PDB file with one MODEL, atoms N, CA, C and O in Angstrom:
MODEL        1
ATOM      1  N   MET A   1      75.830 132.194 103.731  1.00  0.00           N
ATOM      2  CA  MET A   1      76.294 131.027 103.095  1.00  0.00           C
ATOM      3  C   MET A   1      77.043 131.559 101.675  1.00  0.00           C
ATOM      4  O   MET A   1      77.374 130.797 100.766  1.00  0.00           O
ATOM      5  N   GLY A   2      77.195 132.681 101.672  1.00  0.00           N
ATOM      6  CA  GLY A   2      77.772 133.297 100.458  1.00  0.00           C
ATOM      7  C   GLY A   2      79.290 132.903 100.185  1.00  0.00           C
ATOM      8  O   GLY A   2      79.816 132.867  99.073  1.00  0.00           O
ATOM      9  N   SER A   3      79.946 132.591 101.500  1.00  0.00           N
ATOM     10  CA  SER A   3      81.363 132.206 101.280  1.00  0.00           C
ATOM     11  C   SER A   3      81.437 130.721 100.782  1.00  0.00           C
ATOM     12  O   SER A   3      82.383 130.391 100.067  1.00  0.00           O
ATOM     13  N   ALA A   4      80.377 129.724 101.170  1.00  0.00           N
ATOM     14  CA  ALA A   4      80.367 128.439 100.782  1.00  0.00           C
ATOM     15  C   ALA A   4      80.261 128.290  99.121  1.00  0.00           C
ATOM     16  O   ALA A   4      80.849 127.490  98.394  1.00  0.00           O
ATOM     17  N   GLU A   5      79.312 129.333  98.776  1.00  0.00           N
ATOM     18  CA  GLU A   5      79.110 129.359  97.212  1.00  0.00           C
ATOM     19  C   GLU A   5      80.306 129.928  96.544  1.00  0.00           C
ATOM     20  O   GLU A   5      80.582 129.493  95.426  1.00  0.00           O
ATOM     21  N   ALA A   6      81.059 130.850  97.086  1.00  0.00           N
ATOM     22  CA  ALA A   6      82.215 131.421  96.426  1.00  0.00           C
ATOM     23  C   ALA A   6      83.185 130.351  96.386  1.00  0.00           C
ATOM     24  O   ALA A   6      83.805 130.163  95.339  1.00  0.00           O
ATOM     25  N   LEU A   7      83.414 129.548  97.511  1.00  0.00           N
ATOM     26  CA  LEU A   7      84.479 128.536  97.689  1.00  0.00           C
ATOM     27  C   LEU A   7      84.089 127.346  96.513  1.00  0.00           C
ATOM     28  O   LEU A   7      84.950 126.885  95.765  1.00  0.00           O
ATOM     29  N   ARG A   8      82.884 126.995  96.479  1.00  0.00           N
ATOM     30  CA  ARG A   8      82.448 125.961  95.250  1.00  0.00           C
ATOM     31  C   ARG A   8      82.845 126.524  93.951  1.00  0.00           C
ATOM     32  O   ARG A   8      83.516 125.837  93.181  1.00  0.00           O
ATOM     33  N   THR A   9      82.485 127.712  93.647  1.00  0.00           N
ATOM     34  CA  THR A   9      82.837 128.379  92.343  1.00  0.00           C
ATOM     35  C   THR A   9      84.199 128.321  92.276  1.00  0.00           C
ATOM     36  O   THR A   9      84.622 127.719  91.289  1.00  0.00           O
ATOM     37  N   ALA A  10      85.133 128.832  93.138  1.00  0.00           N
ATOM     38  CA  ALA A  10      86.479 128.806  92.860  1.00  0.00           C
ATOM     39  C   ALA A  10      87.116 127.524  92.688  1.00  0.00           C
ATOM     40  O   ALA A  10      87.982 127.394  91.823  1.00  0.00           O
ATOM     41  N   LEU A  11      86.689 126.342  93.601  1.00  0.00           N
ATOM     42  CA  LEU A  11      87.239 125.161  93.294  1.00  0.00           C
ATOM     43  C   LEU A  11      86.672 124.459  92.043  1.00  0.00           C
ATOM     44  O   LEU A  11      87.349 123.590  91.495  1.00  0.00           O
ATOM     45  N   GLY A  12      85.411 124.814  91.553  1.00  0.00           N
ATOM     46  CA  GLY A  12      84.931 124.564  90.195  1.00  0.00           C
ATOM     47  C   GLY A  12      85.876 124.977  89.140  1.00  0.00           C
ATOM     48  O   GLY A  12      86.339 124.151  88.353  1.00  0.00           O
ATOM     49  N   VAL A  13      86.187 126.274  89.097  1.00  0.00           N
ATOM     50  CA  VAL A  13      87.060 126.900  88.061  1.00  0.00           C
ATOM     51  C   VAL A  13      88.463 126.275  88.169  1.00  0.00           C
ATOM     52  O   VAL A  13      89.090 125.931  87.167  1.00  0.00           O
ATOM     53  N   LEU A  14      88.949 126.137  89.476  1.00  0.00           N
ATOM     54  CA  LEU A  14      90.226 125.471  89.641  1.00  0.00           C
ATOM     55  C   LEU A  14      90.332 124.238  89.008  1.00  0.00           C
ATOM     56  O   LEU A  14      91.327 123.969  88.336  1.00  0.00           O
ATOM     57  N   GLY A  15      89.299 123.370  89.169  1.00  0.00           N
ATOM     58  CA  GLY A  15      89.095 122.142  88.508  1.00  0.00           C
ATOM     59  C   GLY A  15      89.148 122.107  87.040  1.00  0.00           C
ATOM     60  O   GLY A  15      89.839 121.305  86.411  1.00  0.00           O
ATOM     61  N   ASN A  16      88.446 122.941  86.551  1.00  0.00           N
ATOM     62  CA  ASN A  16      88.192 123.249  85.080  1.00  0.00           C
ATOM     63  C   ASN A  16      89.557 123.633  84.495  1.00  0.00           C
ATOM     64  O   ASN A  16      89.865 123.144  83.408  1.00  0.00           O
ATOM     65  N   ILE A  17      90.362 124.425  85.090  1.00  0.00           N
ATOM     66  CA  ILE A  17      91.614 124.763  84.707  1.00  0.00           C
ATOM     67  C   ILE A  17      92.660 123.693  84.791  1.00  0.00           C
ATOM     68  O   ILE A  17      93.574 123.601  83.972  1.00  0.00           O
ATOM     69  N   THR A  18      92.496 122.896  85.797  1.00  0.00           N
ATOM     70  CA  THR A  18      93.371 121.649  85.895  1.00  0.00           C
ATOM     71  C   THR A  18      93.117 120.691  84.822  1.00  0.00           C
ATOM     72  O   THR A  18      94.025 120.141  84.199  1.00  0.00           O
ATOM     73  N   ALA A  19      91.754 120.480  84.592  1.00  0.00           N
ATOM     74  CA  ALA A  19      91.533 119.584  83.609  1.00  0.00           C
ATOM     75  C   ALA A  19      91.899 119.863  82.179  1.00  0.00           C
ATOM     76  O   ALA A  19      92.279 118.964  81.428  1.00  0.00           O
ATOM     77  N   VAL A  20      91.767 121.277  81.762  1.00  0.00           N
ATOM     78  CA  VAL A  20      92.156 121.653  80.571  1.00  0.00           C
ATOM     79  C   VAL A  20      93.727 121.491  80.417  1.00  0.00           C
ATOM     80  O   VAL A  20      94.174 121.026  79.369  1.00  0.00           O
ATOM     81  N   THR A  21      94.541 121.856  81.418  1.00  0.00           N
ATOM     82  CA  THR A  21      95.911 121.805  81.410  1.00  0.00           C
ATOM     83  C   THR A  21      96.223 120.408  81.289  1.00  0.00           C
ATOM     84  O   THR A  21      97.032 120.124  80.406  1.00  0.00           O
ATOM     85  N   LEU A  22      95.779 119.528  81.948  1.00  0.00           N
ATOM     86  CA  LEU A  22      95.990 118.071  81.645  1.00  0.00           C
ATOM     87  C   LEU A  22      95.672 117.552  80.356  1.00  0.00           C
ATOM     88  O   LEU A  22      96.416 116.704  79.862  1.00  0.00           O
ATOM     89  N   PHE A  23      94.525 118.009  79.669  1.00  0.00           N
ATOM     90  CA  PHE A  23      94.218 117.712  78.309  1.00  0.00           C
ATOM     91  C   PHE A  23      95.178 118.181  77.369  1.00  0.00           C
ATOM     92  O   PHE A  23      95.494 117.485  76.404  1.00  0.00           O
ATOM     93  N   LEU A  24      95.726 119.443  77.599  1.00  0.00           N
ATOM     94  CA  LEU A  24      96.631 120.035  76.651  1.00  0.00           C
ATOM     95  C   LEU A  24      98.053 119.635  76.926  1.00  0.00           C
ATOM     96  O   LEU A  24      98.941 119.995  76.153  1.00  0.00           O
ATOM     97  N   SER A  25      98.321 118.888  78.019  1.00  0.00           N
ATOM     98  CA  SER A  25      99.739 118.519  78.277  1.00  0.00           C
ATOM     99  C   SER A  25     100.204 117.490  77.234  1.00  0.00           C
ATOM    100  O   SER A  25     101.419 117.382  77.064  1.00  0.00           O
ATOM    101  N   THR A  26      99.415 116.770  76.563  1.00  0.00           N
ATOM    102  CA  THR A  26      99.802 115.904  75.541  1.00  0.00           C
ATOM    103  C   THR A  26     100.208 116.401  74.112  1.00  0.00           C
ATOM    104  O   THR A  26     100.695 115.674  73.247  1.00  0.00           O
ATOM    105  N   GLY A  27      99.934 117.770  73.978  1.00  0.00           N
ATOM    106  CA  GLY A  27     100.376 118.478  72.972  1.00  0.00           C
ATOM    107  C   GLY A  27     101.734 118.462  72.414  1.00  0.00           C
ATOM    108  O   GLY A  27     101.911 118.247  71.215  1.00  0.00           O
ATOM    109  N   PRO A  28     102.716 118.683  73.244  1.00  0.00           N
ATOM    110  CA  PRO A  28     104.088 118.467  72.780  1.00  0.00           C
ATOM    111  C   PRO A  28     104.416 117.071  72.188  1.00  0.00           C
ATOM    112  O   PRO A  28     105.231 116.977  71.270  1.00  0.00           O
ATOM    113  N   THR A  29     103.780 115.972  72.712  1.00  0.00           N
ATOM    114  CA  THR A  29     104.042 114.680  72.174  1.00  0.00           C
ATOM    115  C   THR A  29     103.365 114.490  71.024  1.00  0.00           C
ATOM    116  O   THR A  29     103.925 113.784  70.184  1.00  0.00           O
ATOM    117  N   PHE A  30     102.068 115.038  70.711  1.00  0.00           N
ATOM    118  CA  PHE A  30     101.512 114.963  69.398  1.00  0.00           C
ATOM    119  C   PHE A  30     102.243 115.665  68.427  1.00  0.00           C
ATOM    120  O   PHE A  30     102.318 115.200  67.289  1.00  0.00           O
ATOM    121  N   TYR A  31     102.838 116.812  68.746  1.00  0.00           N
ATOM    122  CA  TYR A  31     103.536 117.670  67.880  1.00  0.00           C
ATOM    123  C   TYR A  31     104.841 116.867  67.293  1.00  0.00           C
ATOM    124  O   TYR A  31     105.205 116.899  66.118  1.00  0.00           O
ATOM    125  N   THR A  32     105.439 116.173  68.309  1.00  0.00           N
ATOM    126  CA  THR A  32     106.611 115.412  67.905  1.00  0.00           C
ATOM    127  C   THR A  32     106.337 114.337  67.131  1.00  0.00           C
ATOM    128  O   THR A  32     107.127 114.013  66.244  1.00  0.00           O
ATOM    129  N   ILE A  33     105.229 113.670  67.350  1.00  0.00           N
ATOM    130  CA  ILE A  33     104.809 112.364  66.565  1.00  0.00           C
ATOM    131  C   ILE A  33     104.634 113.104  65.156  1.00  0.00           C
ATOM    132  O   ILE A  33     105.350 112.774  64.210  1.00  0.00           O
ATOM    133  N   TRP A  34     103.732 114.046  65.039  1.00  0.00           N
ATOM    134  CA  TRP A  34     103.460 114.664  63.828  1.00  0.00           C
ATOM    135  C   TRP A  34     104.598 115.033  62.997  1.00  0.00           C
ATOM    136  O   TRP A  34     104.637 114.735  61.803  1.00  0.00           O
ATOM    137  N   LYS A  35     105.652 115.758  63.669  1.00  0.00           N
ATOM    138  CA  LYS A  35     106.832 116.286  63.134  1.00  0.00           C
ATOM    139  C   LYS A  35     107.676 115.015  62.467  1.00  0.00           C
ATOM    140  O   LYS A  35     108.097 114.991  61.311  1.00  0.00           O
ATOM    141  N   LYS A  36     107.815 114.039  63.394  1.00  0.00           N
ATOM    142  CA  LYS A  36     108.770 112.882  62.823  1.00  0.00           C
ATOM    143  C   LYS A  36     108.014 111.878  61.901  1.00  0.00           C
ATOM    144  O   LYS A  36     108.670 111.063  61.252  1.00  0.00           O
ATOM    145  N   GLY A  37     106.688 111.909  61.827  1.00  0.00           N
ATOM    146  CA  GLY A  37     105.916 111.060  61.011  1.00  0.00           C
ATOM    147  C   GLY A  37     105.685 109.774  61.541  1.00  0.00           C
ATOM    148  O   GLY A  37     105.035 109.001  60.838  1.00  0.00           O
ATOM    149  N   SER A  38     106.131 109.347  62.765  1.00  0.00           N
ATOM    150  CA  SER A  38     106.154 108.100  63.278  1.00  0.00           C
ATOM    151  C   SER A  38     105.775 108.173  64.731  1.00  0.00           C
ATOM    152  O   SER A  38     106.014 109.188  65.385  1.00  0.00           O
ATOM    153  N   VAL A  39     105.207 107.149  65.235  1.00  0.00           N
ATOM    154  CA  VAL A  39     104.956 106.983  66.647  1.00  0.00           C
ATOM    155  C   VAL A  39     106.165 106.505  67.702  1.00  0.00           C
ATOM    156  O   VAL A  39     106.215 106.654  68.923  1.00  0.00           O
ATOM    157  N   GLU A  40     107.006 105.951  66.898  1.00  0.00           N
ATOM    158  CA  GLU A  40     108.202 105.299  67.352  1.00  0.00           C
ATOM    159  C   GLU A  40     107.817 104.485  68.664  1.00  0.00           C
ATOM    160  O   GLU A  40     107.087 103.504  68.519  1.00  0.00           O
ATOM    161  N   GLN A  41     108.244 104.816  69.879  1.00  0.00           N
ATOM    162  CA  GLN A  41     108.073 103.921  71.137  1.00  0.00           C
ATOM    163  C   GLN A  41     106.853 104.318  71.989  1.00  0.00           C
ATOM    164  O   GLN A  41     106.618 103.718  73.038  1.00  0.00           O
ATOM    165  N   TYR A  42     106.088 105.306  71.556  1.00  0.00           N
ATOM    166  CA  TYR A  42     105.039 105.924  72.300  1.00  0.00           C
ATOM    167  C   TYR A  42     103.821 104.786  72.190  1.00  0.00           C
ATOM    168  O   TYR A  42     103.559 104.158  71.163  1.00  0.00           O
ATOM    169  N   SER A  43     103.118 104.655  73.500  1.00  0.00           N
ATOM    170  CA  SER A  43     102.044 103.696  73.524  1.00  0.00           C
ATOM    171  C   SER A  43     100.814 104.532  73.557  1.00  0.00           C
ATOM    172  O   SER A  43     100.757 105.538  74.264  1.00  0.00           O
ATOM    173  N   PRO A  44      99.809 104.129  72.791  1.00  0.00           N
ATOM    174  CA  PRO A  44      98.628 105.026  72.715  1.00  0.00           C
ATOM    175  C   PRO A  44      97.748 104.813  73.868  1.00  0.00           C
ATOM    176  O   PRO A  44      96.876 105.662  74.054  1.00  0.00           O
ATOM    177  N   VAL A  45      97.834 103.815  74.677  1.00  0.00           N
ATOM    178  CA  VAL A  45      96.955 103.526  75.807  1.00  0.00           C
ATOM    179  C   VAL A  45      96.844 104.817  76.764  1.00  0.00           C
ATOM    180  O   VAL A  45      95.696 105.241  76.897  1.00  0.00           O
ATOM    181  N   PRO A  46      97.760 105.438  77.383  1.00  0.00           N
ATOM    182  CA  PRO A  46      97.524 106.671  78.228  1.00  0.00           C
ATOM    183  C   PRO A  46      96.792 107.735  77.480  1.00  0.00           C
ATOM    184  O   PRO A  46      95.991 108.466  78.063  1.00  0.00           O
ATOM    185  N   TYR A  47      97.050 107.843  76.189  1.00  0.00           N
ATOM    186  CA  TYR A  47      96.289 109.089  75.427  1.00  0.00           C
ATOM    187  C   TYR A  47      94.927 108.654  75.330  1.00  0.00           C
ATOM    188  O   TYR A  47      94.029 109.402  75.715  1.00  0.00           O
ATOM    189  N   LEU A  48      94.674 107.483  74.841  1.00  0.00           N
ATOM    190  CA  LEU A  48      93.293 107.010  74.772  1.00  0.00           C
ATOM    191  C   LEU A  48      92.432 107.128  76.136  1.00  0.00           C
ATOM    192  O   LEU A  48      91.315 107.638  76.214  1.00  0.00           O
ATOM    193  N   ALA A  49      93.152 106.573  77.164  1.00  0.00           N
ATOM    194  CA  ALA A  49      92.452 106.735  78.506  1.00  0.00           C
ATOM    195  C   ALA A  49      92.262 108.196  78.790  1.00  0.00           C
ATOM    196  O   ALA A  49      91.160 108.548  79.210  1.00  0.00           O
ATOM    197  N   SER A  50      93.056 108.945  78.639  1.00  0.00           N
ATOM    198  CA  SER A  50      92.900 110.441  78.970  1.00  0.00           C
ATOM    199  C   SER A  50      91.744 111.063  78.201  1.00  0.00           C
ATOM    200  O   SER A  50      90.857 111.779  78.666  1.00  0.00           O
ATOM    201  N   PHE A  51      91.924 110.628  76.823  1.00  0.00           N
ATOM    202  CA  PHE A  51      90.681 111.159  75.943  1.00  0.00           C
ATOM    203  C   PHE A  51      89.418 110.644  76.503  1.00  0.00           C
ATOM    204  O   PHE A  51      88.557 111.488  76.754  1.00  0.00           O
ATOM    205  N   PHE A  52      89.169 109.446  76.734  1.00  0.00           N
ATOM    206  CA  PHE A  52      87.897 108.949  77.295  1.00  0.00           C
ATOM    207  C   PHE A  52      87.462 109.567  78.765  1.00  0.00           C
ATOM    208  O   PHE A  52      86.321 109.896  79.090  1.00  0.00           O
ATOM    209  N   ASN A  53      88.487 109.630  79.458  1.00  0.00           N
ATOM    210  CA  ASN A  53      88.285 110.272  80.690  1.00  0.00           C
ATOM    211  C   ASN A  53      87.669 111.754  80.636  1.00  0.00           C
ATOM    212  O   ASN A  53      86.752 112.160  81.350  1.00  0.00           O
ATOM    213  N   CYS A  54      88.340 112.468  79.665  1.00  0.00           N
ATOM    214  CA  CYS A  54      87.884 113.831  79.641  1.00  0.00           C
ATOM    215  C   CYS A  54      86.501 113.847  78.860  1.00  0.00           C
ATOM    216  O   CYS A  54      85.649 114.694  79.133  1.00  0.00           O
ATOM    217  N   GLY A  55      86.329 112.998  77.998  1.00  0.00           N
ATOM    218  CA  GLY A  55      85.073 112.894  77.316  1.00  0.00           C
ATOM    219  C   GLY A  55      83.912 112.551  78.313  1.00  0.00           C
ATOM    220  O   GLY A  55      82.849 113.170  78.290  1.00  0.00           O
ATOM    221  N   LEU A  56      84.167 111.561  79.161  1.00  0.00           N
ATOM    222  CA  LEU A  56      83.117 111.400  80.190  1.00  0.00           C
ATOM    223  C   LEU A  56      82.824 112.556  81.044  1.00  0.00           C
ATOM    224  O   LEU A  56      81.666 112.821  81.365  1.00  0.00           O
ATOM    225  N   TRP A  57      83.712 113.172  81.378  1.00  0.00           N
ATOM    226  CA  TRP A  57      83.566 114.363  82.386  1.00  0.00           C
ATOM    227  C   TRP A  57      82.917 115.493  81.665  1.00  0.00           C
ATOM    228  O   TRP A  57      82.148 116.220  82.294  1.00  0.00           O
ATOM    229  N   VAL A  58      83.165 115.717  80.359  1.00  0.00           N
ATOM    230  CA  VAL A  58      82.305 116.623  79.746  1.00  0.00           C
ATOM    231  C   VAL A  58      80.976 116.134  79.442  1.00  0.00           C
ATOM    232  O   VAL A  58      80.094 116.973  79.259  1.00  0.00           O
ATOM    233  N   LEU A  59      80.706 114.917  79.361  1.00  0.00           N
ATOM    234  CA  LEU A  59      79.203 114.531  79.163  1.00  0.00           C
ATOM    235  C   LEU A  59      78.696 114.723  80.460  1.00  0.00           C
ATOM    236  O   LEU A  59      77.554 115.180  80.507  1.00  0.00           O
ATOM    237  N   TYR A  60      79.261 114.489  81.515  1.00  0.00           N
ATOM    238  CA  TYR A  60      78.720 114.489  82.930  1.00  0.00           C
ATOM    239  C   TYR A  60      78.367 116.078  83.263  1.00  0.00           C
ATOM    240  O   TYR A  60      77.369 116.437  83.888  1.00  0.00           O
ATOM    241  N   GLY A  61      79.228 116.821  82.804  1.00  0.00           N
ATOM    242  CA  GLY A  61      79.002 118.270  83.051  1.00  0.00           C
ATOM    243  C   GLY A  61      78.014 119.042  82.142  1.00  0.00           C
ATOM    244  O   GLY A  61      77.829 120.253  82.269  1.00  0.00           O
ATOM    245  N   MET A  62      77.396 118.284  81.229  1.00  0.00           N
ATOM    246  CA  MET A  62      76.504 119.022  80.142  1.00  0.00           C
ATOM    247  C   MET A  62      75.091 119.320  80.943  1.00  0.00           C
ATOM    248  O   MET A  62      74.654 118.654  81.881  1.00  0.00           O
ATOM    249  N   PRO A  63      74.568 120.324  80.425  1.00  0.00           N
ATOM    250  CA  PRO A  63      73.329 120.917  81.189  1.00  0.00           C
ATOM    251  C   PRO A  63      72.257 119.855  81.202  1.00  0.00           C
ATOM    252  O   PRO A  63      71.522 119.792  82.187  1.00  0.00           O
ATOM    253  N   PHE A  64      72.111 119.067  80.258  1.00  0.00           N
ATOM    254  CA  PHE A  64      71.039 118.071  80.321  1.00  0.00           C
ATOM    255  C   PHE A  64      71.153 116.926  81.322  1.00  0.00           C
ATOM    256  O   PHE A  64      70.172 116.251  81.636  1.00  0.00           O
ATOM    257  N   VAL A  65      72.347 116.730  81.802  1.00  0.00           N
ATOM    258  CA  VAL A  65      72.643 115.899  82.998  1.00  0.00           C
ATOM    259  C   VAL A  65      72.373 116.596  84.381  1.00  0.00           C
ATOM    260  O   VAL A  65      71.718 116.032  85.257  1.00  0.00           O
ATOM    261  N   HIS A  66      72.930 117.896  84.536  1.00  0.00           N
ATOM    262  CA  HIS A  66      72.768 118.708  85.660  1.00  0.00           C
ATOM    263  C   HIS A  66      72.200 120.080  85.113  1.00  0.00           C
ATOM    264  O   HIS A  66      72.955 120.977  84.738  1.00  0.00           O
ATOM    265  N   PRO A  67      70.917 120.177  85.093  1.00  0.00           N
ATOM    266  CA  PRO A  67      70.240 121.491  84.794  1.00  0.00           C
ATOM    267  C   PRO A  67      70.796 122.691  85.574  1.00  0.00           C
ATOM    268  O   PRO A  67      71.104 122.601  86.762  1.00  0.00           O
ATOM    269  N   ASN A  68      70.913 123.840  84.841  1.00  0.00           N
ATOM    270  CA  ASN A  68      71.294 125.119  85.505  1.00  0.00           C
ATOM    271  C   ASN A  68      72.532 125.054  86.318  1.00  0.00           C
ATOM    272  O   ASN A  68      72.680 125.802  87.284  1.00  0.00           O
ATOM    273  N   SER A  69      73.442 124.173  85.955  1.00  0.00           N
ATOM    274  CA  SER A  69      74.850 124.125  86.456  1.00  0.00           C
ATOM    275  C   SER A  69      75.970 124.422  85.570  1.00  0.00           C
ATOM    276  O   SER A  69      76.206 123.745  84.569  1.00  0.00           O
ATOM    277  N   LEU A  70      76.669 125.440  85.935  1.00  0.00           N
ATOM    278  CA  LEU A  70      77.744 125.871  84.928  1.00  0.00           C
ATOM    279  C   LEU A  70      78.914 125.003  85.240  1.00  0.00           C
ATOM    280  O   LEU A  70      79.566 124.626  84.267  1.00  0.00           O
ATOM    281  N   LEU A  71      79.344 124.570  86.578  1.00  0.00           N
ATOM    282  CA  LEU A  71      80.353 123.829  86.895  1.00  0.00           C
ATOM    283  C   LEU A  71      79.946 122.467  87.391  1.00  0.00           C
ATOM    284  O   LEU A  71      78.890 122.331  88.009  1.00  0.00           O
ATOM    285  N   VAL A  72      80.783 121.413  87.130  1.00  0.00           N
ATOM    286  CA  VAL A  72      80.446 120.011  87.552  1.00  0.00           C
ATOM    287  C   VAL A  72      80.468 120.006  89.091  1.00  0.00           C
ATOM    288  O   VAL A  72      79.794 119.140  89.649  1.00  0.00           O
ATOM    289  N   VAL A  73      81.186 120.898  89.853  1.00  0.00           N
ATOM    290  CA  VAL A  73      81.191 120.682  91.336  1.00  0.00           C
ATOM    291  C   VAL A  73      79.835 121.139  91.969  1.00  0.00           C
ATOM    292  O   VAL A  73      79.487 120.764  93.089  1.00  0.00           O
ATOM    293  N   LYS A  74      79.122 121.941  91.211  1.00  0.00           N
ATOM    294  CA  LYS A  74      77.828 122.381  91.804  1.00  0.00           C
ATOM    295  C   LYS A  74      76.759 121.451  91.928  1.00  0.00           C
ATOM    296  O   LYS A  74      75.686 121.805  92.417  1.00  0.00           O
TER     297      LYS A  74
ENDMDL
END
């Protein structure tokens, strides 16, 4: 069953990389807003939804929710 464990770990790492990339993808928009000093036509709803979604997944992945688990997939 070593290959199943390796597959779980690989998918967990891939999921973590995808989540971090998704979280950082809003960086250029925030930089533009900061640089111009105005939010102009940007709606805060997608960014707030992304923030709360990431926050809930971080909470779900904490060790006190799933003891002895490094990755959420395990």
